[in-house]
C-alpha positions as CSV (number, residue, x, y, z in Angstrom):
1,M,13.9,-11.8,12.4
2,R,13.9,-9.9,9.2
3,T,12.6,-6.3,9.6
4,V,10.9,-4.2,6.9
5,R,10.9,-1.0,8.9
6,A,14.5,-0.5,7.7
7,G,13.3,-1.1,4.1
8,L,10.6,1.5,4.6
9,A,13.3,4.0,5.7
10,A,15.3,3.2,2.6
11,L,12.2,3.9,0.5
12,V,11.8,7.2,2.4
13,A,15.3,8.2,1.5
14,V,14.5,7.6,-2.2
15,L,11.1,9.3,-2.3
16,I,11.6,12.3,0.1
17,V,13.8,14.3,-2.2
18,G,13.6,17.6,-3.9
19,A,10.3,17.1,-5.7
20,C,10.0,20.7,-6.9
21,G,10.0,21.4,-10.5
22,S,8.1,21.6,-13.7
23,T,4.6,20.1,-14.2
24,T,5.1,19.6,-17.9
25,S,4.3,16.2,-19.4
26,P,7.2,13.8,-19.9
27,A,8.1,12.6,-23.4
28,V,6.3,9.2,-23.8
29,T,6.2,6.8,-26.6
30,H,3.5,7.0,-29.3
31,G,0.2,5.6,-28.4
32,V,0.4,5.8,-24.6
33,A,-1.1,8.3,-22.2
34,R,-0.3,11.9,-22.4
35,S,-1.2,14.2,-19.5
36,N,-2.5,17.7,-18.9
37,G,-0.5,20.1,-16.8
38,T,-2.9,21.0,-14.0
39,A,-5.0,19.2,-11.4
40,S,-8.4,20.3,-12.9
41,Q,-8.0,20.8,-16.6
42,P,-8.6,17.5,-18.5
43,G,-6.4,16.4,-21.3
44,T,-7.0,13.9,-24.1
45,P,-4.5,11.0,-23.6
46,L,-4.7,7.5,-25.0
47,A,-3.6,4.3,-23.3
48,S,-3.0,1.2,-25.3
49,L,-4.7,-2.0,-24.3
50,S,-1.9,-4.5,-24.6
51,G,-2.5,-7.6,-26.7
52,S,-5.7,-6.3,-28.2
53,G,-4.7,-3.5,-30.4
54,S,-7.5,-1.3,-29.1
55,T,-7.2,1.9,-27.2
56,A,-9.1,3.5,-24.3
57,P,-9.1,7.2,-23.5
58,L,-7.6,8.2,-20.2
59,D,-7.3,11.7,-18.8
60,I,-4.2,11.9,-16.6
61,H,-4.2,14.8,-14.2
62,L,-1.3,16.2,-12.2
63,V,-1.7,17.1,-8.6
64,P,0.1,20.5,-8.0
65,Q,3.6,19.8,-6.6
66,A,3.2,22.7,-4.2
67,W,0.6,20.5,-2.4
68,T,2.7,17.4,-2.2
69,T,6.4,18.3,-2.0
70,P,8.3,16.5,-0.5
71,L,6.1,13.5,-1.0
72,L,6.3,10.2,0.9
73,D,3.3,7.8,1.0
74,T,0.0,7.9,-1.0
75,A,-3.3,6.1,-0.8
76,T,-6.8,6.3,-2.3
77,D,-10.2,4.7,-1.7
78,G,-11.6,5.6,-5.0
79,S,-13.0,8.9,-3.8
80,E,-10.2,10.7,-1.9
81,I,-6.5,10.8,-2.5
82,I,-4.3,11.2,0.6
83,W,-0.6,11.7,0.9
84,S,2.0,12.3,3.6
85,K,4.7,14.9,3.1
86,G,7.4,16.9,5.0
87,G,9.2,20.1,4.2
88,D,10.6,21.7,7.3
89,T,13.2,19.0,8.2
90,Q,15.5,17.0,6.1
91,H,14.3,13.7,7.4
92,G,10.6,14.0,8.5
93,A,7.4,13.6,6.6
94,P,4.9,14.1,9.4
95,D,1.9,15.8,7.7
96,I,-1.0,14.1,5.9
97,Y,-3.4,15.8,3.4
98,A,-6.6,14.6,1.8
99,W,-8.0,15.8,-1.5
100,T,-11.1,14.9,-3.5
101,P,-10.5,15.5,-7.3
102,G,-12.4,18.6,-8.3
103,D,-11.9,20.4,-4.9
104,P,-10.0,23.6,-5.1
105,S,-7.4,22.6,-2.5
106,P,-6.5,19.7,-0.1
107,K,-7.5,19.4,3.5
108,L,-4.8,19.1,6.2
109,L,-5.7,15.9,8.2
110,V,-2.6,15.9,10.4
111,R,0.2,18.3,11.2
112,G,2.5,15.9,13.1
113,S,3.9,17.3,16.3
114,D,7.1,15.3,15.8
115,R,8.6,17.0,12.8
116,E,11.2,14.3,12.4
117,A,8.6,11.5,12.2
118,Q,7.4,9.8,9.0
119,A,3.8,9.2,8.4
120,G,3.4,5.9,6.4
121,P,1.8,3.5,5.7
122,I,-1.4,5.6,5.5
123,A,-5.0,4.5,4.8
124,V,-8.3,6.1,3.8
125,H,-11.8,4.6,3.7
126,H,-15.1,6.4,3.4
127,G,-14.0,9.5,5.2
128,R,-12.0,7.7,7.9
129,Y,-8.2,7.7,8.0
130,A,-5.4,5.8,9.7
131,F,-1.6,5.9,9.6
132,E,1.6,4.7,11.2
133,E,4.0,7.3,12.6
134,A,7.5,6.0,12.4
135,I,9.9,7.7,14.9
136,D,13.6,7.9,14.3
137,H,15.7,10.3,16.3
138,G,18.8,8.1,16.1
139,P,20.0,5.0,18.0
140,G,18.2,4.6,21.3
141,N,15.3,6.8,20.3
142,R,13.3,4.9,17.7
143,G,9.7,3.6,17.7
144,W,6.3,3.8,16.1
145,R,2.7,4.8,16.8
146,V,-0.6,3.8,15.1
147,W,-3.3,6.5,14.8
148,Y,-6.9,6.6,13.8
149,I,-8.8,9.7,12.5
150,P,-12.6,9.4,12.6
151,A,-13.2,12.2,10.2
152,A,-11.4,15.2,8.6
153,G,-11.1,17.9,11.2
154,Q,-11.0,15.6,14.2
155,K,-7.9,14.8,16.3
156,P,-6.1,11.6,15.7
157,L,-6.7,8.9,18.3
158,L,-3.7,6.8,19.4
159,V,-4.5,3.1,19.1
160,D,-1.1,1.4,19.5
161,T,2.5,2.4,20.3
162,S,5.9,1.0,20.9
163,A,6.4,3.4,23.9
164,T,6.2,0.6,26.5
165,D,8.6,-1.7,24.6
166,P,12.3,-1.9,25.2
167,Q,14.3,0.0,22.6
168,S,15.8,-3.3,21.3
169,V,12.3,-4.4,20.3
170,A,10.9,-1.0,19.2
171,E,13.7,-0.3,16.8
172,V,13.4,-3.6,14.9
173,A,9.7,-3.8,14.7
174,P,8.5,-4.3,11.1
175,A,6.2,-1.8,9.3
176,T,2.6,-1.8,10.5
177,W,0.2,-2.6,7.7
178,L,-3.3,-1.2,8.0
179,A,-6.8,-2.5,7.0
180,L,-9.5,0.1,7.4
181,T,-13.2,-0.6,7.0
182,D,-16.5,1.1,8.0
183,D,-16.4,-0.7,11.4
184,R,-12.8,-1.2,12.4
185,L,-9.1,-0.7,12.0
186,I,-7.0,-3.9,11.8
187,W,-3.2,-3.9,11.9
188,N,-0.2,-6.1,12.7
189,A,2.0,-5.3,15.7
190,Y,5.3,-6.4,17.3
191,H,5.6,-6.0,21.1
192,Q,7.6,-7.2,24.0
193,S,5.8,-9.7,26.4
194,P,6.9,-11.4,29.6
195,S,7.9,-14.4,27.5
196,G,9.7,-12.4,24.8
197,P,8.8,-10.6,21.6
198,R,5.4,-11.5,20.1
199,F,3.5,-10.7,16.9
200,Y,-0.1,-9.6,17.1
201,L,-3.0,-9.1,14.8
202,R,-5.1,-6.4,16.4
203,S,-8.5,-4.8,15.8
204,F,-9.9,-1.4,17.0
205,D,-13.7,-1.3,17.0
206,F,-15.1,2.2,16.1
207,K,-18.4,1.7,17.9
208,T,-17.1,0.5,21.2
209,G,-13.6,2.2,21.1
210,T,-12.0,-1.1,22.2
211,T,-8.9,-2.9,21.0
212,R,-8.6,-6.7,21.0
213,N,-6.0,-9.1,19.9
214,L,-7.3,-11.2,17.1
215,L,-4.2,-13.4,17.0
216,E,-0.9,-13.5,18.7
217,A,2.2,-15.7,18.5
218,D,5.8,-16.1,19.5
219,A,7.6,-13.8,17.1
220,A,10.4,-16.4,16.6
221,Q,7.9,-18.9,15.2
222,T,5.0,-16.9,13.5
223,Q,4.7,-13.4,12.1
224,Y,1.5,-11.7,10.9
225,W,1.6,-9.5,7.9
226,F,-0.6,-7.5,5.4
227,P,-4.1,-7.6,6.8
228,N,-6.8,-6.6,4.3
229,A,-10.5,-6.5,5.1
230,D,-13.9,-5.5,3.7
231,D,-17.0,-3.9,5.1
232,E,-18.7,-7.4,5.4
233,G,-16.3,-8.3,8.2
234,R,-14.1,-10.6,6.0
235,L,-10.4,-10.5,6.7
236,V,-7.4,-11.9,4.9
237,Y,-3.8,-11.8,6.2
238,S,-0.5,-13.6,5.6
239,T,1.9,-15.3,7.9
240,I,5.6,-16.2,8.0
241,E,6.0,-19.5,9.8
242,R,9.3,-20.9,10.8
243,S,10.1,-24.6,11.1
244,G,13.2,-26.4,12.5
245,T,15.4,-26.2,15.5
246,D,18.8,-25.6,13.9
247,P,19.3,-21.9,13.1
248,A,21.5,-22.9,10.2
249,A,18.6,-25.0,8.7
250,Y,15.5,-23.0,9.4
251,T,12.8,-23.2,6.8
252,Y,10.0,-20.7,6.3
253,A,6.5,-21.0,4.9
254,Y,4.3,-18.1,3.7
255,H,0.6,-18.6,4.0
256,V,-2.6,-16.7,3.4
257,F,-5.7,-17.0,5.7
258,L,-9.3,-15.9,5.5
259,A,-11.5,-15.3,8.5
260,Q,-14.6,-13.5,9.7
261,V,-13.7,-10.8,12.1
262,N,-17.1,-9.7,13.4
263,T,-18.5,-13.1,14.6
264,G,-16.5,-13.9,17.8
265,P,-13.1,-15.6,17.9
266,L,-11.2,-15.8,14.7
267,Q,-11.5,-19.2,12.9
268,P,-8.9,-18.8,10.1
269,R,-9.0,-20.9,6.9
270,Q,-5.8,-21.3,5.1
271,L,-6.2,-20.6,1.4
272,D,-2.9,-21.4,-0.2
273,K,-1.5,-24.9,-0.7
274,D,2.2,-24.4,-1.2
275,G,3.5,-22.0,1.5
276,R,4.5,-19.3,-1.0
277,A,1.6,-16.8,-0.7
278,T,1.8,-13.4,0.9
279,E,0.3,-9.8,0.6
280,P,-3.3,-10.9,0.1
281,V,-6.0,-8.5,-1.1
282,L,-9.7,-9.4,-0.9
283,R,-12.1,-8.4,-3.6
284,G,-15.6,-10.0,-4.0
285,D,-15.3,-13.7,-4.6
286,A,-11.5,-13.6,-5.1
287,V,-8.3,-13.1,-3.1
288,V,-5.3,-11.9,-5.0
289,W,-1.9,-12.6,-3.5
290,K,1.8,-12.5,-4.4
291,R,3.6,-15.8,-4.9
292,T,7.0,-15.4,-3.3
293,D,10.2,-17.4,-3.5
294,G,11.5,-16.3,-0.1
295,S,10.8,-12.7,0.9
296,V,7.6,-10.9,1.7
297,S,9.0,-7.7,0.4
298,G,10.7,-9.0,-2.8
299,W,9.4,-9.3,-6.3
300,G,6.8,-12.0,-6.9
301,N,4.1,-13.1,-9.3
302,L,0.4,-12.5,-8.8
303,E,-2.2,-15.3,-8.3
304,R,-6.0,-15.1,-8.0
305,F,-7.8,-17.5,-5.8
306,T,-11.5,-17.9,-6.3
307,L,-13.3,-18.5,-3.0
308,T,-16.3,-20.3,-4.2
309,T,-14.5,-22.7,-6.5
310,G,-11.0,-22.9,-5.2
311,A,-9.6,-22.2,-8.6
312,L,-6.2,-20.6,-8.8
313,D,-4.9,-18.7,-11.8
314,D,-2.0,-16.5,-12.7
315,L,-2.3,-12.7,-13.4
316,D,0.6,-11.9,-15.7
317,F,1.8,-8.5,-16.8
318,D,2.7,-8.2,-20.5
319,H,6.1,-6.6,-20.5
320,Q,7.7,-7.9,-17.3
321,S,7.4,-10.4,-14.5
322,G,7.6,-9.7,-10.8
323,V,5.4,-7.3,-8.8
324,D,5.4,-5.7,-5.4
325,D,3.2,-3.5,-3.3
326,F,0.1,-4.0,-5.4
327,T,-3.5,-2.8,-4.9
328,V,-6.8,-4.1,-6.4
329,G,-9.7,-1.8,-7.6
330,N,-13.0,-2.5,-9.1
331,R,-11.5,-3.9,-12.3
332,F,-7.8,-3.3,-12.4
333,V,-4.7,-4.3,-10.4
334,A,-1.9,-1.8,-10.0
335,A,1.6,-2.8,-8.9
336,W,5.1,-1.5,-8.5
337,L,6.9,-3.2,-11.3
338,P,10.7,-4.0,-11.6
339,D,11.1,-1.9,-14.7
340,D,9.6,1.5,-13.8
341,T,9.9,2.8,-17.4
342,I,6.9,0.6,-18.3
343,F,3.7,1.3,-16.4
344,E,0.8,-1.0,-17.0
345,V,-2.2,-2.2,-15.0
346,Y,-3.9,-5.6,-15.2
347,D,-7.5,-5.9,-16.2
348,L,-9.2,-8.6,-14.1
349,Q,-12.2,-8.6,-16.4
350,T,-10.5,-9.3,-19.7
351,G,-7.2,-10.8,-18.6
352,T,-5.3,-8.2,-20.6
353,N,-3.1,-5.2,-19.7
354,L,-3.7,-1.5,-20.0
355,L,-0.4,0.3,-20.9
356,I,-0.5,3.7,-19.2
357,E,3.0,5.1,-19.9
358,Q,6.3,3.9,-21.4
359,Y,9.7,5.5,-21.5
360,A,12.9,4.6,-23.3
361,P,14.7,1.6,-21.6
362,T,17.6,3.8,-20.5
363,S,15.5,6.8,-19.5
364,P,15.9,8.1,-15.9
365,K,12.2,8.8,-15.9
366,G,9.7,6.3,-14.5
367,V,6.6,5.5,-12.5
368,V,6.5,4.2,-8.9
369,R,3.9,3.7,-6.2
370,P,0.8,3.1,-8.2
371,E,-2.4,2.8,-6.1
372,V,-5.8,1.9,-7.3
373,G,-9.0,2.3,-5.3
374,G,-12.4,1.7,-7.0
375,D,-11.8,3.1,-10.5
376,L,-9.4,5.8,-9.3
377,L,-5.7,5.3,-10.1
378,T,-2.8,7.3,-8.6
379,F,0.9,7.0,-9.4
380,I,4.1,8.9,-9.0
381,R,6.2,10.0,-11.9
382,H,9.9,10.6,-11.2
383,D,13.0,11.8,-13.1
384,N,15.9,9.8,-11.5
385,F,13.8,10.0,-8.3
386,T,13.6,13.7,-8.3
387,N,10.8,16.0,-9.5
388,L,8.2,13.6,-8.0
389,Q,4.8,14.2,-9.6
390,L,1.7,12.7,-8.1
391,C,-0.8,11.9,-10.9
392,W,-4.3,10.5,-11.1
393,T,-6.7,9.2,-13.6
394,R,-10.1,7.4,-13.8
395,L,-9.9,3.8,-15.2
396,P,-12.7,2.2,-17.2
397,P,-15.3,0.7,-14.8
398,P,-16.4,-2.9,-14.9
399,S,-18.4,-3.8,-18.0
400,Q,-22.1,-4.8,-17.3
401,N,-22.0,-7.3,-20.2
């Protein structure tokens, strides 16, 4: 089984670095966004709308680095921005903060008791929070926990853990991906069972305080990944399904499913036709997913599936192909792009791109970890993966025409 927890650890090694430094704006090419130097004072940047020749004003704000250093994961629901950070150990990033743009300072949501742990992935939705705590004290002492926080100021509630699993299972478990709604938390999990390791898709109901398995399968045959849900009880998720009996000739299919999670047993409906779909995000009448050529965590191209018509169309970025780790807001799609010197977002309404920032092709500067929630966009500027600067801006809302 291929694990992504190791991949997350590699990402941690890149992003948890000395992020202290200047908050001055980087040199950017003419016509793209320029930023102000504080979290509250607006600037007057411009971002170019690729392919149309028009421009749209964007104020890009910088979150003070004293709040975020050293930075690990970030998330936003369109109202709040949350991030995980460390500081008192070389390895750990156990603390999580929440901040609403305009507030004088962030709120501490979690001060992790295990200072070597890493908080991420993290999630926020309408004043509720969830996160995975990855534990790594070296060989023989690795694992994970999933926590839910009902509101700022309340203690985290443990909803899942690898503590009862053998170390051989706990240390190879893939990252836990979180779907947080008004009613429930949904996540994928990997645990030992009497018959061997199994994959689970689980749900924690806030009203009843109960956890149930939505789906489970032999981990050698089926894996559950990337749940994403909305407040209407709709859930999308992806699978990795293995075929064949000869280990040298195994084949794998990647599927996306839609189900209603609040009406009894899950009755999933497969949406893709070719076995190359993963990382689905549900928005309105559409599901956006990544078309993969063989890896759930590698670069792929975006497709949009319309639920009512079954139509499937490509979402192409102007300057490069391949995306990973994407999010979908009210109007725009933000993704981690292969060339981090070009930062653009895709406009679902017009089918064009909004170019946010662009650096010289050989520049050590770049943009990683963009996240969009509603009309709020966050991203991380870096200089050769040092001086990490968390930025945010408001994107144009959907047109009413």
